[in-house]
N, CA, C and O of each residue as an XYZ file, in Angstrom:
696
protein
N     138.287     42.534     81.540
C     136.745     41.630     81.581
C     136.643     41.634     83.060
O     136.655     40.671     83.827
N     136.510     43.286     83.392
C     136.362     43.575     84.753
C     134.805     43.447     84.429
O     134.521     43.310     83.239
N     133.716     43.479     85.402
C     132.093     43.853     85.075
C     131.451     44.034     86.717
O     130.603     43.276     87.188
N     132.025     45.138     87.405
C     131.240     45.104     88.094
C     130.825     47.169     88.253
O     131.354     48.279     88.200
N     129.245     46.313     88.509
C     128.064     47.236     88.221
C     127.588     47.912     89.846
O     127.443     49.133     89.798
N     127.444     47.553     90.640
C     127.646     48.290     92.372
C     125.881     47.497     92.396
O     125.315     46.671     91.679
N     125.601     48.068     93.283
C     124.288     47.782     94.401
C     124.407     47.084     95.687
O     125.318     46.257     95.652
N     123.681     47.151     97.005
C     124.054     45.942     97.772
C     122.916     46.329     99.046
O     122.420     47.436     99.253
N     122.651     44.929     99.892
C     121.683     44.836    100.762
C     121.583     44.226    102.192
O     120.796     44.914    102.842
N     122.023     43.317    102.840
C     122.746     42.544    103.441
C     123.636     41.854    101.930
O     123.659     41.051    100.997
N     124.246     42.924    102.650
C     123.501     43.049    100.952
C     124.358     42.597    100.552
O     125.155     43.441    100.142
N     124.728     41.432    100.408
C     125.271     40.897     99.794
C     123.325     39.451     99.853
O     122.854     38.706     98.994
N     123.067     39.642    100.707
C     121.674     38.763    100.771
C     121.004     38.739    100.548
O     120.247     37.768    100.574
N     120.794     39.849    100.151
C     119.558     40.365     98.532
C     119.685     39.383     97.169
O     118.974     38.567     96.581
N     120.792     39.862     97.055
C     120.821     39.095     95.348
C     120.919     37.510     95.415
O     120.560     36.691     94.569
N     121.751     37.224     97.181
C     122.330     35.749     97.050
C     120.907     34.909     97.370
O     120.978     33.767     96.916
N     119.545     35.220     98.088
C     119.047     35.328     98.243
C     117.110     34.778     96.535
O     116.122     34.043     96.529
N     117.785     35.793     95.563
C     116.609     36.021     94.573
C     116.917     34.747     93.539
O     117.992     34.392     93.055
N     115.434     34.131     93.362
C     115.998     33.816     91.992
C     117.196     33.486     91.208
O     118.056     34.362     91.296
N     117.572     32.290     90.323
C     118.657     32.533     89.663
C     118.044     33.091     87.908
O     118.646     33.013     86.837
N     117.374     33.354     88.050
C     117.258     34.259     86.563
C     116.451     35.382     87.253
O     115.952     36.052     86.348
N     116.073     35.925     88.563
C     115.209     37.328     88.865
C     116.026     38.582     87.949
O     117.217     38.883     87.870
N     115.175     38.966     87.511
C     115.746     40.431     87.525
C     117.118     41.047     86.538
O     117.578     42.184     86.440
N     117.471     39.870     85.952
C     119.077     39.799     85.309
C     118.781     39.764     84.068
O     117.687     39.493     83.573
N     120.136     40.147     83.340
C     119.927     39.737     82.253
C     121.313     39.371     81.748
O     122.061     40.054     81.050
N     121.523     38.017     82.299
C     122.456     37.550     82.753
C     124.284     37.490     81.448
O     125.500     37.429     81.625
N     122.965     37.583     79.833
C     123.854     37.375     78.951
C     124.463     38.579     78.774
O     125.528     38.519     78.160
N     123.877     40.325     79.353
C     124.554     41.333     79.289
C     125.419     41.490     80.155
O     126.462     42.019     79.772
N     125.284     41.021     81.878
C     126.799     40.632     82.506
C     127.469     40.249     82.751
O     128.421     40.687     83.397
N     127.180     38.723     82.132
C     128.607     38.298     82.127
C     128.919     38.476     80.854
O     128.230     38.570     79.839
N     130.301     38.516     81.100
C     131.527     38.699     79.516
C     130.632     37.923     78.215
O     129.931     36.910     78.222
N     130.934     38.713     77.314
C     130.556     37.700     76.070
C     131.854     36.457     75.750
O     131.783     35.335     75.247
N     133.280     37.433     76.423
C     134.366     36.239     75.917
C     133.588     35.062     76.932
O     133.769     33.945     76.447
N     133.030     35.029     77.807
C     132.897     33.502     78.650
C     131.952     32.781     78.300
O     132.001     31.555     78.400
N     130.307     33.829     77.543
C     128.829     33.245     77.351
C     129.427     32.767     75.435
O     128.753     32.024     74.722
N     130.412     33.239     75.101
C     130.656     32.657     74.001
C     130.549     31.206     73.634
O     130.046     30.692     72.635
N     131.464     30.366     75.247
C     132.569     29.565     75.071
C     131.071     28.312     75.582
O     129.985     28.407     76.153
N     131.629     27.588     75.154
C     130.539     25.870     75.242
C     131.310     25.419     76.640
O     131.990     24.392     76.616
N     131.186     26.274     77.977
C     131.619     25.123     79.247
C     130.429     25.667     79.973
O     130.765     26.411     80.894
N     128.585     25.452     79.771
C     127.966     26.369     80.395
C     127.737     24.591     81.465
O     128.439     23.657     81.078
N     127.092     24.419     82.285
C     126.036     23.734     83.330
C     125.726     24.317     83.683
O     126.358     25.356     83.874
N     124.185     24.103     84.164
C     123.576     23.664     85.127
C     123.877     23.112     86.074
O     124.586     22.108     86.012
N     123.163     23.896     87.898
C     123.084     23.146     88.969
C     122.465     23.249     90.054
O     122.293     24.255     90.743
N     122.150     22.285     90.203
C     121.332     21.752     91.425
C     122.443     21.651     92.423
O     123.546     21.171     92.159
N     121.954     22.311     94.013
C     122.647     21.980     95.081
C     124.670     22.314     94.968
O     125.617     22.416     95.747
N     124.433     22.364     93.621
C     125.961     23.141     93.588
C     126.354     22.249     93.185
O     127.433     21.907     93.668
N     125.706     21.280     92.006
C     125.873     20.115     91.894
C     126.225     20.174     89.795
O     125.484     20.735     88.987
N     126.923     19.769     89.618
C     126.483     20.686     87.743
C     125.707     19.255     87.339
O     125.715     18.081     87.708
N     125.046     20.081     86.369
C     124.103     19.150     85.323
C     124.549     19.733     84.326
O     125.040     20.862     84.299
N     124.320     18.583     82.958
C     124.657     18.549     81.856
C     123.051     19.546     81.415
O     121.915     19.228     81.769
N     123.468     20.884     80.491
C     121.657     21.201     79.892
C     120.981     20.004     78.921
O     119.830     19.568     78.895
N     121.887     19.738     78.322
C     121.205     18.538     77.014
C     120.161     18.145     78.132
O     118.988     18.464     78.327
N     121.046     17.333     78.781
C     119.741     15.966     80.048
C     119.646     16.313     81.349
O     118.980     15.827     82.264
N     120.196     16.973     81.321
C     119.303     17.307     82.803
C     120.391     15.799     84.003
O     120.484     15.916     85.225
N     120.701     15.209     83.612
C     121.345     14.045     84.625
C     122.335     15.757     85.111
O     122.136     16.960     84.945
N     123.476     14.833     85.798
C     124.659     15.330     86.290
C     125.497     15.068     85.554
O     125.606     14.032     84.898
N     126.406     16.258     85.585
C     127.415     16.436     84.424
C     128.991     16.760     84.798
O     129.114     17.430     85.824
N     129.927     16.478     84.287
C     131.329     15.764     84.168
C     132.388     16.959     84.831
O     133.404     16.888     84.140
N     132.490     17.542     85.407
C     133.606     18.689     84.658
C     134.503     18.450     84.766
O     135.195     19.120     85.532
N     135.351     16.753     83.693
C     136.404     16.177     83.438
C     135.570     16.325     81.755
O     136.129     16.751     80.744
N     134.175     15.859     81.844
C     133.711     15.956     80.402
C     132.817     16.412     79.799
O     131.596     16.302     79.913
N     133.829     17.262     78.736
C     132.381     18.544     77.598
C     131.631     17.647     77.087
O     131.235     18.144     76.032
N     131.348     16.979     77.159
C     130.044     16.465     76.087
C     129.253     16.430     77.121
O     128.176     15.833     77.103
N     129.682     17.034     78.078
C     128.481     16.785     78.944
C     128.303     18.437     79.484
O     127.851     18.574     80.621
N     128.514     19.199     79.002
C     128.984     20.689     79.062
C     127.524     21.227     78.258
O     126.647     20.396     78.024
N     127.331     22.812     77.825
C     126.854     23.162     76.137
C     126.902     24.894     76.617
O     127.326     25.508     77.596
N     126.345     25.185     75.575
C     126.533     26.676     75.489
C     125.686     27.204     76.240
O     124.596     26.730     76.560
N     126.302     28.547     76.663
C     125.633     28.915     78.069
C     123.624     29.635     77.676
O     122.852     30.202     78.450
N     123.465     29.302     76.404
C     122.232     29.786     76.658
C     120.736     28.612     76.426
O     119.599     28.993     76.148
N     121.058     27.538     76.582
C     121.030     25.723     76.601
C     121.156     25.893     77.970
O     120.139     25.727     78.644
N     122.826     26.373     78.858
C     122.491     25.904     80.289
C     121.192     27.127     80.476
O     120.598     26.870     81.524
N     120.867     27.792     80.098
C     119.849     29.055     80.866
C     118.866     28.520     80.090
O     118.589     27.656     80.922
N     118.404     28.385     79.552
C     116.827     26.925     78.942
C     116.707     26.331     80.088
O     115.639     26.287     80.698
N     118.390     25.528     80.723
C     117.921     24.144     81.340
C     117.646     24.243     83.362
O     117.309     23.419     84.212
N     118.070     25.917     83.386
C     117.199     26.581     84.547
C     115.952     25.966     84.984
O     115.853     25.175     85.922
N     114.926     26.420     84.175
C     113.443     26.621     83.600
C     113.100     24.862     83.110
O     112.189     24.113     83.462
N     113.887     24.716     82.471
C     113.490     23.220     81.495
C     113.799     21.765     83.081
O     113.152     20.774     83.419
N     114.812     22.274     83.497
C     114.520     21.266     85.014
C     115.046     21.186     86.289
O     115.803     20.411     86.873
N     114.148     22.685     86.697
C     114.428     23.556     87.646
C     115.029     23.370     88.114
O     114.823     23.104     89.298
N     116.175     23.357     87.618
C     117.661     23.972     88.459
C     117.916     25.363     89.301
O     117.270     26.407     89.213
N     119.324     25.001     90.353
C     118.783     26.528     91.402
C     119.241     27.528     89.850
O     118.633     28.584     89.674
N     120.329     27.084     88.808
C     120.906     28.479     88.370
C     121.639     27.684     87.855
O     121.537     26.464     87.981
N     122.907     28.573     86.874
C     124.032     27.808     86.433
C     125.217     27.676     86.583
O     125.617     27.938     87.717
N     126.141     27.283     85.669
C     127.760     27.725     85.926
C     128.798     27.463     84.913
O     128.370     27.113     83.813
N     130.421     27.587     85.097
C     130.766     27.680     84.316
C     132.377     26.463     84.824
O     133.126     26.304     85.787
N     132.188     25.958     83.609
C     133.334     24.446     83.972
C     134.572     25.194     83.477
O     134.766     25.734     82.388
N     135.478     25.073     84.713
C     137.177     25.130     83.714
C     138.270     24.376     83.821
O     138.956     23.806     84.670
N     138.191     24.582     82.561
C     139.353     22.839     81.674
C     141.018     23.815     80.827
O     141.355     24.953     80.502
N     141.699     22.050     80.835
C     142.536     23.018     80.394
C     142.335     23.471     79.226
O     143.298     24.172     78.916
N     141.736     23.437     78.591
C     141.490     23.599     76.347
C     141.058     26.002     77.051
O     141.101     27.046     76.402
N     140.828     25.800     78.090
C     140.902     27.792     78.257
C     141.452     28.509     79.225
O     141.444     28.261     80.430
N     141.982     29.502     78.609
C     142.928     30.314     79.153
C     142.225     30.876     81.210
O     142.761     31.557     82.084
N     141.092     30.254     81.161
C     140.733     30.582     82.235
C     141.427     30.315     84.309
O     142.384     29.587     84.571
N     141.059     30.678     84.805
C     141.075     30.455     86.295
C     139.889     31.329     86.807
O     139.359     32.346     86.357
N     139.631     30.447     88.080
C     138.139     30.864     88.469
C     139.348     31.364     89.882
O     140.547     31.106     89.773
N     138.682     32.201     91.334
C     139.462     32.372     92.130
C     137.264     33.194     93.808
O     136.417     34.039     94.099
N     137.906     31.853     94.056
C     136.547     31.762     94.637
C     137.419     32.889     96.427
O     138.485     32.679     97.005
N     136.711     33.588     96.610
C     136.939     34.498     97.858
C     136.155     34.130     99.149
O     135.055     34.683     99.127
N     136.335     33.449    100.166
C     135.539     33.450    100.754
C     135.281     33.769    102.231
O     136.069     33.427    103.113
N     134.074     34.479    102.478
C     134.031     35.444    103.587
C     134.577     36.579    103.417
O     135.445     36.858    104.245
N     134.311     37.523    102.420
C     135.116     38.377    102.215
C     133.951     40.193    102.089
O     134.133     41.328    101.647
N     132.540     39.242    102.963
C     132.120     39.886    103.252
C     131.761     40.443    104.939
O     131.203     39.573    105.608
N     132.050     41.913    105.745
C     131.569     41.701    107.102
C     130.566     41.797    107.812
O     129.875     42.145    106.854
N     129.726     41.802    108.791
C     128.024     42.000    108.699
C     127.743     43.403    108.779
O     126.698     43.790    109.303
N     128.711     44.315    108.235
C     127.672     45.444    107.208
C     127.725     45.484    106.252
O     127.951     46.528    105.641
N     127.480     44.021    105.550
C     128.055     44.114    103.976
C     128.501     45.152    103.196
O     127.923     45.767    102.300
N     130.399     45.351    103.982
C     131.417     46.174    103.466
C     131.978     44.978    103.146
O     131.577     43.942    103.676
N     133.133     44.996    102.090
C     134.488     43.733    101.591
C     135.255     44.074    102.151
O     135.643     45.215    101.899
N     135.886     43.358    103.162
C     136.840     43.752    104.070
C     138.309     43.847    102.752
O     138.500     43.423    101.613
N     139.037     44.629    103.727
C     139.979     45.041    103.175
C     140.884     44.107    102.008
O     141.166     44.300    100.825
N     141.284     42.599    103.345
C     142.302     42.202    102.525
C     141.343     41.383    101.646
O     141.920     40.578    100.915
N     140.208     41.410    101.571
C     138.928     40.869    100.268
C     139.050     41.653     99.041
O     139.298     41.133     97.953
N     138.854     43.057     99.238
C     139.177     44.492     97.996
C     140.328     44.457     97.449
O     140.419     44.761     96.260
N     141.828     43.960     98.424
C     142.541     43.742     97.364
C     143.069     42.876     96.167
O     143.509     43.036     95.029
N     142.776     41.857     97.066
C     142.870     40.531     96.390
C     141.334     40.537     94.654
O     141.453     39.947     93.580
N     140.299     41.313     95.072
C     139.701     41.377     93.990
C     139.977     42.875     93.225
O     139.381     42.987     92.154
N     140.686     43.870     93.581
C     140.786     44.868     92.612
C     142.509     44.285     91.613
O     142.745     44.566     90.439
N     143.468     43.427     92.591
C     144.400     43.013     91.979
C     144.532     42.359     90.489
O     145.236     42.652     89.521
N     143.413     41.205     90.755
C     142.502     39.930     89.957
C     142.071     41.307     88.486
O     142.418     41.072     87.329
N     141.599     42.127     88.720
C     140.628     42.797     87.932
C     139.563     41.772     86.712
O     139.480     42.039     85.513
N     139.018     40.884     87.240
C     138.511     39.826     86.142
C     136.930     40.197     86.231
O     136.360     41.085     86.866
N     136.578     39.489     85.618
C     134.853     39.135     85.930
C     134.267     39.424     87.737
O     133.862     38.566     88.522
N     134.315     39.906     87.810
C     133.546     39.169     89.619
C     132.087     39.445     90.187
O     131.364     40.413     89.952
N     131.827     38.269     91.052
C     129.764     39.021     90.816
C     130.203     38.042     92.467
O     131.216     37.462     92.860
N     128.732     38.303     93.079
C     128.550     38.135     94.166
C     127.919     36.213     94.433
O     126.846     35.701     94.113
N     129.514     35.425     95.343
C     129.324     34.343     94.992
C     127.889     33.908     95.726
O     127.227     34.772     96.301
N     127.400     32.371     95.669
C     125.666     31.884     95.854
C     125.271     32.483     96.872
O     124.297     33.234     96.925
N     126.321     32.066     98.142
C     126.012     32.504     99.325
C     125.929     34.027     99.925
O     125.983     34.193    101.143
N     125.830     34.844     99.259
C     125.422     35.436     99.869
C     127.027     36.885    100.665
O     127.022     38.100    100.859
N     128.168     35.686    100.873
C     128.663     36.366    101.469
C     130.721     36.358    101.661
O     131.667     36.471    102.441
N     130.033     35.984     99.388
C     132.444     35.720     99.037
C     131.525     36.549     97.496
O     130.468     37.064     97.133
N     133.039     36.120     97.022
C     133.136     36.574     95.765
C     133.677     35.887     94.781
O     134.731     35.272     94.943
N     133.113     35.905     93.803
C     134.128     34.514     92.632
C     134.477     35.784     91.499
O     133.798     36.714     91.064
N     135.520     35.445     91.321
C     136.340     36.666     90.386
C     137.312     35.613     88.915
O     138.325     34.947     89.126
N     136.729     35.742     87.761
C     136.839     34.674     86.683
C     137.958     35.365     86.035
O     137.392     36.124     85.247
N     138.945     35.500     85.942
C     140.643     36.044     84.964
C     141.383     34.836     84.388
O     141.438     33.650     84.715
N     141.914     35.538     83.447
C     142.747     34.569     82.436
C     144.358     34.695     83.260
O     145.117     35.661     83.336
N     144.470     33.468     83.742
C     145.346     33.183     84.607
C     145.384     31.560     84.501
O     144.429     30.895     84.101
N     146.305     31.165     84.809
C     146.928     29.817     85.178
C     147.190     29.646     86.584
O     148.221     30.008     87.152
N     146.230     29.090     87.100
C     146.768     28.317     89.112
C     147.803     28.513     89.358
O     148.610     28.285     88.457
N     148.127     28.827     90.163
C     149.552     29.164     91.015
C     150.450     28.095     91.223
O     150.540     27.661     90.074
N     151.165     27.390     91.913
C     152.262     26.003     92.244
C     150.856     26.276     93.344
O     150.255     27.334     93.531
N     150.658     25.206     93.832
C     150.945     25.373     95.495
C     149.409     24.317     95.802
O     149.145     23.474     94.945
N     148.702     24.419     96.747
C     146.879     24.228     97.454
C     146.578     24.771     96.646
O     147.108     25.713     96.058
N     145.087     23.914     96.400
C     143.979     25.623     95.821
C     143.143     25.879     96.902
O     141.954     25.944     96.592
N     143.373     26.023     97.932
C     142.835     26.462     98.999
C     143.762     27.226    100.153
O     144.815     26.800    100.627
N     143.042     28.546    100.495
C     144.729     29.025    101.032
C     143.287     29.750    102.381
O     142.062     29.754    102.252
N     144.265     30.325    103.687
C     143.459     31.005    104.518
C     143.878     32.027    104.336
O     145.086     32.262    104.350
N     142.924     32.936    104.105
C     143.828     34.357    103.977
C     142.953     35.256    105.490
O     141.762     35.387    105.771
N     143.733     35.540    105.908
C     142.877     36.998    107.288
C     141.853     35.937    107.922
O     142.337     34.935    108.448
N     140.533     36.100    107.899
C     139.396     35.633    108.192
C     138.696     34.870    107.587
O     137.951     33.936    107.884
N     138.961     35.287    106.832
C     138.519     34.130    105.079
C     139.379     33.211    104.707
O     140.355     32.819    105.346
N     138.753     32.614    102.915
C     139.539     31.485    102.664
C     139.667     31.842    101.021
O     138.793     32.589    100.580
N     140.447     31.477    100.314
C     139.680     31.408     98.721
C     140.247     29.969     98.425
O     140.901     29.117     99.026
N     139.610     30.149     97.081
C     140.130     28.603     96.243
C     140.102     29.080     95.132
O     139.248     29.802     94.616
N     141.743     28.390     94.441
C     141.404     29.086     92.663
C     141.554     27.215     92.837
O     141.885     26.353     93.650
N     140.939     27.429     91.145
C     141.344     26.632     90.297
C     140.847     27.014     89.124
O     139.949     27.839     88.956
N     141.732     26.103     87.887
C     141.863     26.238     86.294
C     141.546     25.086     85.616
O     141.696     25.152     84.396
N     141.061     23.820     86.173
C     141.019     22.709     85.231
C     139.886     22.009     86.628
O     139.751     22.115     87.847
N     139.290     21.307     85.496
C     138.196     20.167     86.361
C     137.414     20.660     87.356
O     137.374     19.866     88.295
N     136.612     21.896     87.582
C     135.337     22.489     88.644
C     135.146     23.340     87.769
O     135.683     23.760     86.744
N     133.775     23.606     88.728
C     133.294     25.091     88.220
C     132.208     25.947     89.025
O     131.489     25.490     89.914
N     132.212     27.138     88.609
C     131.970     27.665     89.622
C     130.201     27.692     88.869
O     129.691     27.466     87.772
N     129.585     28.279     90.782
C     128.568     28.543     90.471
C     128.373     30.097     89.449
O     129.198     30.988     89.647
N     127.419     30.287     88.543
C     127.654     31.815     88.210
C     126.237     32.349     88.436
O     125.286     31.902     87.794
N     126.061     33.656     89.686
C     124.843     33.522     89.960
C     125.055     35.241     89.236
O     124.231     36.047     89.667
N     125.838     35.662     88.448
C     125.494     37.545     87.361
C     125.181     38.130     88.492
O     124.260     38.934     88.346
N     125.677     38.027     89.811
C     125.634     39.490     90.455
C     125.956     40.420     90.999
O     125.437     40.747     92.066
N     126.740     40.987     90.518
C     127.912     41.752     89.738
C     127.659     42.611     91.016
O     126.532     43.017     91.301
N     129.106     42.945     92.004
C     128.543     44.603     92.563
C     130.066     45.289     92.546
O     131.006     44.513     92.714
N     130.315     46.516     92.377
C     131.291     47.441     92.636
C     132.275     47.016     94.358
O     131.940     46.392     95.365
N     133.453     47.685     93.980
C     133.859     47.109     95.470
C     133.183     48.276     96.894
O     133.167     48.177     98.121
N     132.902     48.883     96.321
C     132.171     50.169     97.478
C     131.106     49.983     97.941
O     130.108     50.385     97.343
N     131.029     49.414     98.969
C     129.568     49.327     99.501
C     128.304     50.151     99.337
O     127.268     49.811     99.908
């Protein structure tokens, strides 16, 4: 399920500053395994939005989610910031948010690189441009959702949460 394509600027900020649909072919970048599921929402200021209604979506209410293409269309239709994937007990996925993974020179920090390589999942630059999101087939380990690691932090979720999905994949090299 790995899908890192490569490219940088500050490094991370170039991609994070572009619009949600700029120059990206999301359905070619994001794995079909994810895009084929009806677990997609739009988002406005990191708040999930139902692609059908443009109203706030619930990460615990599948009726407020939609298909990938519906979420993509909702971005334009409702003036949203982008799309997101909802994690639920009915899917095999776990999301790992690796915060502060990029150093001041745009390089992936060694501790973050080790995590991303070990997870070996669909990896992209987070909306902030300084972190990584990894979606992998797994169940969240027992324990807290948030953990400090080195000079960063990771958050792990496998239900009742959503990840903003940027479609901005980068290789692990700068």
